[in-house]
C-alpha positions as a Markdown table, in Angstrom:
| # | Residue | x | y | z |
|---|---|---|---|---|
| 1 | Met | -2.0 | 86.2 | -9.9 |
| 2 | Arg | 1.6 | 85.6 | -10.9 |
| 3 | Gln | 2.5 | 85.2 | -7.2 |
| 4 | Asn | -0.1 | 82.4 | -6.8 |
| 5 | Leu | 1.1 | 80.7 | -10.0 |
| 6 | Lys | 4.7 | 80.7 | -8.6 |
| 7 | Ile | 3.6 | 79.2 | -5.3 |
| 8 | Arg | 1.7 | 76.4 | -7.2 |
| 9 | Leu | 4.7 | 75.6 | -9.3 |
| 10 | Tyr | 6.9 | 75.5 | -6.3 |
| 11 | Phe | 4.6 | 73.0 | -4.5 |
| 12 | Cys | 4.3 | 70.9 | -7.6 |
| 13 | Leu | 8.1 | 70.7 | -7.9 |
| 14 | Ile | 8.4 | 69.7 | -4.2 |
| 15 | Met | 5.7 | 67.0 | -4.7 |
| 16 | Thr | 7.5 | 65.7 | -7.8 |
| 17 | Arg | 10.8 | 65.3 | -5.9 |
| 18 | Arg | 9.1 | 63.5 | -3.1 |
| 19 | Ile | 7.4 | 61.0 | -5.4 |
| 20 | Phe | 10.7 | 60.4 | -7.2 |
| 21 | Leu | 12.5 | 59.8 | -3.9 |
| 22 | Ile | 9.8 | 57.4 | -2.8 |
| 23 | Leu | 10.1 | 55.4 | -6.0 |
| 24 | Val | 13.9 | 55.2 | -5.7 |
| 25 | Leu | 13.6 | 54.1 | -2.1 |
| 26 | Phe | 11.0 | 51.4 | -3.0 |
| 27 | Ala | 13.3 | 50.1 | -5.8 |
| 28 | Ile | 16.2 | 49.8 | -3.3 |
| 29 | Leu | 14.1 | 48.1 | -0.7 |
| 30 | Ser | 12.7 | 45.7 | -3.3 |
| 31 | Ser | 16.1 | 44.7 | -4.6 |
| 32 | Gly | 17.4 | 44.3 | -1.1 |
| 33 | Cys | 14.5 | 42.0 | 0.0 |
| 34 | Thr | 14.5 | 39.7 | -3.0 |
| 35 | Lys | 16.3 | 36.9 | -1.1 |
| 36 | Arg | 14.0 | 37.4 | 1.9 |
| 37 | Ile | 10.9 | 37.2 | -0.3 |
| 38 | Tyr | 12.3 | 34.2 | -2.1 |
| 39 | Asp | 12.8 | 32.4 | 1.2 |
| 40 | Val | 9.2 | 33.3 | 2.2 |
| 41 | Val | 7.7 | 31.9 | -1.0 |
| 42 | Tyr | 9.9 | 28.8 | -1.0 |
| 43 | Pro | 10.7 | 28.2 | 2.7 |
| 44 | Thr | 11.7 | 24.5 | 2.3 |
| 45 | Leu | 14.2 | 24.8 | -0.5 |
| 46 | Ser | 17.2 | 24.8 | 1.9 |
| 47 | Asp | 16.0 | 22.8 | 4.9 |
| 48 | Gly | 17.6 | 19.5 | 3.9 |
| 49 | Lys | 14.2 | 17.8 | 3.7 |
| 50 | Tyr | 12.2 | 16.3 | 0.8 |
| 51 | Asp | 10.1 | 19.0 | -0.8 |
| 52 | Thr | 6.3 | 19.0 | -0.3 |
| 53 | Glu | 5.6 | 21.7 | -2.9 |
| 54 | Phe | 5.4 | 21.4 | -6.7 |
| 55 | Pro | 8.8 | 22.1 | -8.4 |
| 56 | Tyr | 9.4 | 25.8 | -8.7 |
| 57 | Lys | 11.2 | 25.7 | -12.0 |
| 58 | Asp | 11.4 | 23.5 | -15.2 |
| 59 | Cys | 12.9 | 20.1 | -14.7 |
| 60 | Ser | 11.9 | 18.4 | -18.0 |
| 61 | Ala | 15.5 | 18.0 | -19.1 |
| 62 | Gln | 16.4 | 16.0 | -16.0 |
| 63 | Leu | 13.3 | 13.9 | -16.2 |
| 64 | Glu | 14.0 | 13.1 | -19.8 |
| 65 | Asp | 17.5 | 11.8 | -18.8 |
| 66 | Ile | 16.0 | 9.6 | -16.2 |
| 67 | Ala | 13.3 | 8.3 | -18.7 |
| 68 | Arg | 16.1 | 7.0 | -20.9 |
| 69 | Thr | 17.1 | 4.6 | -18.2 |
| 70 | Ile | 13.8 | 2.9 | -17.7 |
| 71 | Lys | 12.8 | -0.1 | -19.9 |
| 72 | Arg | 9.7 | -2.2 | -20.4 |
| 73 | Ile | 10.1 | -5.8 | -19.3 |
| 74 | Asn | 8.0 | -8.7 | -20.6 |
| 75 | His | 7.6 | -12.1 | -19.0 |
| 76 | Ile | 6.0 | -15.2 | -20.5 |
| 77 | Ala | 5.6 | -18.6 | -18.9 |
| 78 | Tyr | 4.6 | -21.8 | -20.8 |
| 79 | Tyr | 2.7 | -24.6 | -19.1 |
| 80 | Asn | 1.6 | -28.1 | -19.7 |
| 81 | Asn | -2.0 | -28.5 | -18.4 |
| 82 | Tyr | -3.6 | -31.8 | -17.3 |
| 83 | Ala | -7.4 | -32.1 | -16.7 |
| 84 | Phe | -8.8 | -35.0 | -14.6 |
| 85 | Ala | -12.3 | -36.4 | -14.1 |
| 86 | Tyr | -13.6 | -36.6 | -10.6 |
| 87 | Glu | -13.8 | -40.4 | -10.9 |
| 88 | Thr | -10.0 | -40.6 | -11.3 |
| 89 | Gly | -9.6 | -39.8 | -7.6 |
| 90 | Leu | -6.3 | -38.1 | -8.2 |
| 91 | Thr | -4.8 | -36.5 | -5.0 |
| 92 | Leu | -1.5 | -35.1 | -4.1 |
| 93 | Asp | -0.6 | -38.3 | -2.3 |
| 94 | Asn | -1.2 | -40.7 | -5.3 |
| 95 | Met | 0.0 | -38.3 | -8.1 |
| 96 | Thr | 3.4 | -38.9 | -9.8 |
| 97 | His | 5.0 | -37.5 | -12.9 |
| 98 | Thr | 5.2 | -41.1 | -14.2 |
| 99 | Arg | 1.4 | -41.5 | -13.8 |
| 100 | Leu | 0.8 | -38.2 | -15.6 |
| 101 | Lys | 2.9 | -39.4 | -18.6 |
| 102 | Lys | 1.6 | -43.0 | -18.8 |
| 103 | Glu | -2.1 | -42.5 | -18.3 |
| 104 | Asn | -4.3 | -41.0 | -21.0 |
| 105 | Phe | -5.1 | -37.7 | -19.2 |
| 106 | Gln | -6.4 | -34.8 | -21.2 |
| 107 | Lys | -3.4 | -32.6 | -21.9 |
| 108 | Thr | -3.2 | -29.0 | -23.3 |
| 109 | Thr | -0.7 | -26.2 | -23.3 |
| 110 | Ser | -1.1 | -22.6 | -22.2 |
| 111 | His | 0.9 | -19.5 | -21.4 |
| 112 | Gln | 0.8 | -16.6 | -19.0 |
| 113 | Thr | 2.2 | -13.2 | -19.6 |
| 114 | Ala | 3.1 | -10.2 | -17.5 |
| 115 | Ser | 4.8 | -6.9 | -18.1 |
| 116 | Gly | 6.3 | -4.2 | -16.0 |
| 117 | Thr | 9.1 | -1.7 | -15.6 |
| 118 | Ala | 12.9 | -2.1 | -15.0 |
| 119 | Thr | 15.6 | 0.5 | -14.6 |
| 120 | Val | 19.1 | 0.3 | -15.9 |
| 121 | Ile | 21.4 | 0.6 | -12.9 |
| 122 | Tyr | 24.6 | -0.9 | -14.4 |
| 123 | Ala | 26.1 | -1.0 | -17.8 |
| 124 | Asp | 29.6 | -1.4 | -19.1 |
| 125 | Asn | 31.2 | -2.8 | -22.3 |
| 126 | Lys | 30.3 | -6.4 | -21.3 |
| 127 | Arg | 27.4 | -6.4 | -18.8 |
| 128 | Leu | 24.0 | -4.9 | -18.2 |
| 129 | Ala | 21.8 | -5.0 | -15.1 |
| 130 | Leu | 18.3 | -3.7 | -14.3 |
| 131 | Leu | 16.3 | -3.3 | -11.1 |
| 132 | Thr | 12.7 | -4.4 | -11.1 |
| 133 | Cys | 10.0 | -6.2 | -9.0 |
| 134 | Ala | 10.2 | -9.9 | -8.4 |
| 135 | His | 6.5 | -10.7 | -9.1 |
| 136 | Ile | 6.9 | -9.5 | -12.7 |
| 137 | Ile | 9.4 | -12.2 | -13.7 |
| 138 | His | 8.3 | -15.0 | -11.4 |
| 139 | Ala | 6.2 | -17.9 | -12.6 |
| 140 | Gln | 4.8 | -20.6 | -10.3 |
| 141 | Asp | 6.3 | -24.0 | -10.9 |
| 142 | Thr | 3.0 | -25.8 | -10.4 |
| 143 | Ile | -0.6 | -24.6 | -10.3 |
| 144 | Ile | -3.3 | -26.9 | -8.9 |
| 145 | Ser | -7.1 | -26.6 | -8.7 |
| 146 | Tyr | -9.4 | -28.9 | -6.9 |
| 147 | Tyr | -13.0 | -30.1 | -7.1 |
| 148 | Pro | -15.3 | -28.5 | -4.5 |
| 149 | Gln | -16.5 | -31.9 | -3.2 |
| 150 | Leu | -14.1 | -34.1 | -1.2 |
| 151 | Ser | -13.5 | -37.8 | -1.7 |
| 152 | His | -15.0 | -40.5 | 0.6 |
| 153 | Asp | -11.8 | -40.4 | 2.6 |
| 154 | Gly | -11.9 | -36.6 | 3.0 |
| 155 | Asp | -9.2 | -35.9 | 0.5 |
| 156 | Lys | -9.1 | -33.1 | -2.1 |
| 157 | Ile | -9.6 | -34.4 | -5.6 |
| 158 | Ile | -7.5 | -32.6 | -8.2 |
| 159 | Arg | -9.3 | -31.1 | -11.2 |
| 160 | Asn | -6.4 | -29.4 | -13.1 |
| 161 | Ile | -2.7 | -29.2 | -12.9 |
| 162 | Ala | -0.5 | -26.8 | -14.7 |
| 163 | Ile | 3.2 | -27.6 | -14.8 |
| 164 | Leu | 5.8 | -25.0 | -15.8 |
| 165 | Lys | 7.6 | -26.0 | -19.0 |
| 166 | Arg | 9.8 | -22.9 | -19.5 |
| 167 | Gln | 9.8 | -19.1 | -19.1 |
| 168 | Asn | 11.4 | -16.2 | -20.8 |
| 169 | Asn | 12.1 | -12.6 | -19.7 |
| 170 | Tyr | 13.0 | -10.0 | -22.2 |
| 171 | Val | 13.5 | -6.3 | -22.2 |
| 172 | Ile | 12.4 | -4.0 | -25.0 |
| 173 | Asp | 15.0 | -1.6 | -26.6 |
| 174 | Ile | 18.3 | -3.1 | -25.5 |
| 175 | Val | 21.2 | -4.2 | -27.6 |
| 176 | Asp | 21.9 | -7.8 | -28.7 |
| 177 | Gly | 18.2 | -8.8 | -28.2 |
| 178 | Gly | 16.1 | -8.6 | -25.1 |
| 179 | Glu | 16.5 | -12.1 | -23.6 |
| 180 | Ile | 17.6 | -11.6 | -20.0 |
| 181 | Glu | 18.4 | -13.7 | -16.9 |
| 182 | Ile | 17.6 | -13.4 | -13.2 |
| 183 | Leu | 20.8 | -12.4 | -11.2 |
| 184 | Ala | 19.2 | -12.2 | -7.8 |
| 185 | Ile | 15.6 | -12.3 | -6.5 |
| 186 | Asp | 13.7 | -12.0 | -3.2 |
| 187 | His | 10.1 | -12.9 | -3.4 |
| 188 | Arg | 9.3 | -11.6 | 0.1 |
| 189 | Lys | 10.7 | -8.2 | -0.5 |
| 190 | Asp | 9.5 | -8.3 | -4.1 |
| 191 | Ile | 12.8 | -7.1 | -5.5 |
| 192 | Ala | 14.9 | -8.6 | -8.4 |
| 193 | Ile | 18.0 | -7.8 | -10.3 |
| 194 | Ile | 18.0 | -9.0 | -13.9 |
| 195 | Gly | 20.9 | -8.8 | -16.4 |
| 196 | Lys | 22.9 | -10.2 | -19.3 |
| 197 | Arg | 26.2 | -10.2 | -21.1 |
| 198 | Lys | 26.5 | -7.8 | -24.0 |
| 199 | His | 28.0 | -8.7 | -27.3 |
| 200 | Asn | 27.9 | -5.3 | -28.9 |
| 201 | Thr | 30.6 | -3.4 | -26.9 |
| 202 | Glu | 30.4 | -0.1 | -28.9 |
| 203 | Arg | 26.9 | 1.1 | -27.9 |
| 204 | Met | 26.6 | 2.2 | -24.3 |
| 205 | Ile | 23.2 | 2.2 | -22.6 |
| 206 | Pro | 22.3 | 5.2 | -20.3 |
| 207 | Thr | 22.2 | 4.2 | -16.6 |
| 208 | Phe | 20.5 | 5.9 | -13.6 |
| 209 | Gln | 22.9 | 8.5 | -12.3 |
| 210 | Tyr | 21.0 | 10.3 | -9.5 |
| 211 | Pro | 21.6 | 9.6 | -5.8 |
| 212 | Thr | 19.7 | 7.0 | -3.8 |
| 213 | Gly | 17.7 | 8.6 | -1.0 |
| 214 | Arg | 16.1 | 7.5 | 2.3 |
| 215 | Ala | 12.4 | 6.7 | 2.3 |
| 216 | His | 12.4 | 7.1 | 6.1 |
| 217 | Lys | 12.9 | 10.8 | 5.6 |
| 218 | Leu | 9.7 | 11.1 | 3.6 |
| 219 | Glu | 6.9 | 13.0 | 5.4 |
| 220 | Trp | 3.2 | 13.3 | 5.0 |
| 221 | Gly | 2.7 | 15.4 | 1.8 |
| 222 | Ser | 6.2 | 14.8 | 0.3 |
| 223 | Phe | 6.0 | 15.4 | -3.4 |
| 224 | Val | 7.2 | 12.6 | -5.7 |
| 225 | Tyr | 7.4 | 11.6 | -9.4 |
| 226 | Val | 6.6 | 8.1 | -10.5 |
| 227 | Met | 7.9 | 6.8 | -13.8 |
| 228 | Gly | 7.2 | 3.5 | -15.6 |
| 229 | Phe | 5.3 | 1.7 | -18.3 |
| 230 | Pro | 1.6 | 1.6 | -17.5 |
| 231 | Met | -0.3 | -0.4 | -20.1 |
| 232 | Gly | 3.0 | -0.6 | -22.1 |
| 233 | Asn | 3.4 | 3.2 | -22.4 |
| 234 | Lys | 6.4 | 5.0 | -21.0 |
| 235 | Met | 4.8 | 7.7 | -18.8 |
| 236 | Ile | 5.5 | 9.9 | -15.8 |
| 237 | Thr | 3.0 | 10.9 | -13.1 |
| 238 | Arg | 3.2 | 12.8 | -9.8 |
| 239 | Gly | 1.9 | 12.0 | -6.4 |
| 240 | Ile | 1.8 | 12.9 | -2.7 |
| 241 | Val | 3.2 | 10.5 | -0.1 |
| 242 | Ser | 0.9 | 9.2 | 2.6 |
| 243 | Asn | 1.6 | 6.9 | 5.5 |
| 244 | Pro | 5.4 | 7.2 | 5.4 |
| 245 | Lys | 7.3 | 4.6 | 7.4 |
| 246 | His | 4.3 | 2.3 | 6.9 |
| 247 | Asp | 6.4 | -0.7 | 8.2 |
| 248 | Pro | 9.9 | -1.3 | 9.5 |
| 249 | Ser | 11.2 | -1.5 | 6.0 |
| 250 | Gly | 10.1 | 2.1 | 5.2 |
| 251 | Ser | 7.4 | 1.3 | 2.6 |
| 252 | Phe | 4.9 | 4.1 | 1.9 |
| 253 | Leu | 1.8 | 5.0 | -0.1 |
| 254 | Val | 1.4 | 7.4 | -3.0 |
| 255 | Asp | -1.8 | 8.8 | -4.5 |
| 256 | Ala | -0.3 | 8.5 | -8.0 |
| 257 | Leu | -2.5 | 6.7 | -10.6 |
| 258 | Phe | -1.3 | 3.2 | -11.1 |
| 259 | Asn | -2.0 | 0.8 | -14.0 |
| 260 | Arg | -0.8 | -2.6 | -15.0 |
| 261 | Gly | 2.8 | -2.4 | -16.1 |
| 262 | Phe | 3.8 | 0.3 | -13.5 |
| 263 | Ser | 5.3 | -2.3 | -11.2 |
| 264 | Gly | 9.0 | -1.7 | -10.9 |
| 265 | Gly | 8.6 | 2.0 | -11.7 |
| 266 | Leu | 10.9 | 4.6 | -10.1 |
| 267 | Val | 9.7 | 6.8 | -7.2 |
| 268 | Leu | 11.7 | 10.1 | -7.2 |
| 269 | Ala | 11.6 | 12.7 | -4.5 |
| 270 | Ile | 13.2 | 16.2 | -4.6 |
| 271 | Lys | 15.4 | 17.6 | -1.8 |
| 272 | Asp | 15.9 | 21.3 | -1.6 |
| 273 | Gly | 14.6 | 22.1 | -5.1 |
| 274 | Val | 15.2 | 21.0 | -8.7 |
| 275 | Pro | 17.4 | 19.3 | -9.9 |
| 276 | Asn | 18.1 | 17.5 | -6.7 |
| 277 | Phe | 16.3 | 14.2 | -7.5 |
| 278 | Glu | 16.8 | 11.2 | -5.3 |
| 279 | Leu | 15.5 | 7.6 | -5.7 |
| 280 | Val | 13.5 | 6.8 | -2.6 |
| 281 | Gly | 11.5 | 3.8 | -3.7 |
| 282 | Met | 9.9 | 1.6 | -6.4 |
| 283 | Ala | 6.3 | 1.2 | -7.3 |
| 284 | Lys | 5.2 | -2.2 | -6.3 |
| 285 | Ser | 1.4 | -2.7 | -6.5 |
| 286 | Val | -2.0 | -1.1 | -6.3 |
| 287 | Ser | -5.0 | -1.6 | -4.1 |
| 288 | Ala | -7.7 | -3.6 | -5.8 |
| 289 | His | -10.7 | -5.8 | -5.2 |
| 290 | Thr | -11.8 | -8.9 | -7.0 |
| 291 | Glu | -15.2 | -10.4 | -7.8 |
| 292 | Tyr | -16.5 | -13.4 | -9.8 |
| 293 | Val | -18.5 | -12.6 | -13.0 |
| 294 | Leu | -20.2 | -14.7 | -15.6 |
| 295 | Arg | -18.9 | -14.4 | -19.1 |
| 296 | Pro | -19.9 | -16.1 | -22.5 |
| 297 | Glu | -17.9 | -18.7 | -24.2 |
| 298 | Lys | -16.0 | -16.1 | -26.2 |
| 299 | Glu | -14.6 | -12.9 | -24.9 |
| 300 | Pro | -15.9 | -9.6 | -26.2 |
| 301 | Gly | -13.7 | -8.7 | -29.1 |
| 302 | Gln | -13.6 | -12.3 | -30.3 |
| 303 | Tyr | -17.3 | -12.3 | -31.0 |
| 304 | Ser | -20.1 | -9.7 | -31.2 |
| 305 | Tyr | -23.2 | -10.4 | -29.1 |
| 306 | Asp | -26.6 | -8.9 | -29.6 |
| 307 | Pro | -27.7 | -7.5 | -26.2 |
| 308 | Ser | -31.3 | -7.6 | -27.3 |
| 309 | Leu | -31.3 | -11.4 | -27.7 |
| 310 | Pro | -31.1 | -13.9 | -24.8 |
| 311 | Tyr | -27.7 | -15.6 | -24.6 |
| 312 | Lys | -28.0 | -19.4 | -25.0 |
| 313 | Gly | -24.4 | -20.6 | -25.1 |
| 314 | Asp | -22.1 | -21.9 | -22.4 |
| 315 | Val | -21.4 | -19.7 | -19.4 |
| 316 | Phe | -18.1 | -19.5 | -17.6 |
| 317 | Val | -17.0 | -18.0 | -14.3 |
| 318 | Gln | -14.2 | -15.4 | -14.5 |
| 319 | Leu | -12.3 | -13.7 | -11.7 |
| 320 | Lys | -12.3 | -10.0 | -12.4 |
| 321 | Arg | -10.0 | -7.6 | -10.7 |
| 322 | Asp | -10.8 | -3.9 | -10.4 |
| 323 | Ile | -8.1 | -1.4 | -9.5 |
| 324 | Asn | -8.6 | 1.2 | -6.7 |
| 325 | Tyr | -6.9 | 4.0 | -8.4 |
| 326 | Gly | -4.9 | 6.4 | -6.3 |
| 327 | Ile | -3.6 | 3.9 | -3.7 |
| 328 | Thr | -0.1 | 2.9 | -4.9 |
| 329 | His | 2.2 | 0.8 | -2.6 |
| 330 | Ala | 5.9 | 1.6 | -2.9 |
| 331 | Leu | 9.0 | -0.3 | -1.7 |
| 332 | Ser | 11.5 | 1.8 | 0.2 |
| 333 | Met | 15.1 | 2.4 | -0.9 |
| 334 | Glu | 16.2 | 1.0 | 2.4 |
| 335 | Ala | 14.6 | -2.3 | 1.6 |
| 336 | Met | 16.4 | -2.3 | -1.8 |
| 337 | Lys | 19.7 | -1.5 | -0.1 |
| 338 | Asp | 19.3 | -4.4 | 2.3 |
| 339 | Phe | 18.6 | -6.6 | -0.7 |
| 340 | Phe | 21.8 | -5.5 | -2.4 |
| 341 | Lys | 23.7 | -6.2 | 0.8 |
| 342 | Glu | 22.3 | -9.7 | 1.2 |
| 343 | Asn | 23.2 | -10.6 | -2.4 |
| 344 | Asp | 26.4 | -8.7 | -2.7 |
| 345 | Lys | 28.7 | -11.7 | -3.0 |
| 346 | Thr | 26.5 | -13.4 | -5.6 |
| 347 | Leu | 26.3 | -10.3 | -7.7 |
| 348 | Arg | 30.1 | -9.6 | -7.5 |
| 349 | Asn | 30.8 | -13.2 | -8.5 |
| 350 | Ala | 28.7 | -12.6 | -11.6 |
| 351 | Gly | 30.8 | -9.6 | -12.4 |
| 352 | Phe | 28.5 | -6.8 | -11.2 |
| 353 | Asn | 29.6 | -4.0 | -8.9 |
| 354 | Phe | 26.7 | -1.7 | -7.7 |
| 355 | Asp | 28.8 | 0.5 | -5.4 |
| 356 | Glu | 28.3 | 3.5 | -7.7 |
| 357 | Phe | 24.6 | 3.1 | -7.9 |
| 358 | Leu | 24.3 | 2.7 | -4.1 |
| 359 | Gly | 26.6 | 5.7 | -3.5 |
| 360 | Arg | 29.2 | 3.8 | -1.5 |
């Protein structure tokens, strides 16, 4: 009996030692394979390409720094409006500014507003400059609408003319007031640089400090952040790149949600993991469709209508635009660099040097 007990204890001791050795060996192998397992889990972190996976660690501090450099820009244009009866027979050929002033045409005033996003890319003790989209700050000089029926001679008869009186661009949350001027603009590329001289030389404004990237290096599925002011709110969203190298300029599509005010927002990609952010583009526009709808004399909100009663007032035609969310068009960093190159002399003469921003 005692002999059997000794044999059992002996085998138990041997098994305990074996289990211990196995655990030690497993721990050694685990520690030795940490880097290999890391590379398997995050295979693209050191490949020199833009990442396609969600950031593997917290990057809120870096995003907060970038958020300080984006500003909301507002644009307002004031117009003198002239309305003409069909019998007037006014056409582009017989219309002159003198005739508009002398004859007793119906005249009113109106204004158009727009808002978007701009990024501070230059700031020193005297000057400030921001990057944005051209369509945000552009106002048409003259807007003309015509009667549907032509004259006896086949000419278009003018119904309304709106002539630009003045326009103002101002940026929220900058020193010395927000009024700002256009330094350079390209309507075809939809890029603009706006700026101003500062009077308060003590307060420095944060500028965008991350490298500029190459949109041509984006791939299907590249992960990006988009930051701007949709509906007047500073926000950040994320998206996946589709259709990279959409055209020779390198524009691309992002599935990020886009609302009015996001135009001019930054598009940031990550190369080899956080915090390696690069500016690869700028949100430009969103896919949308339009339709004509009938509306009452007063807009909802100005007046409450009873839906159970027939409406008997005047009816107006209104052009309604519905956004196709998830199809955001982005300008490429290459297009922006070409814009800076084309306007380099003009910008330098105005006292602005963007070599640091462009990584020259």
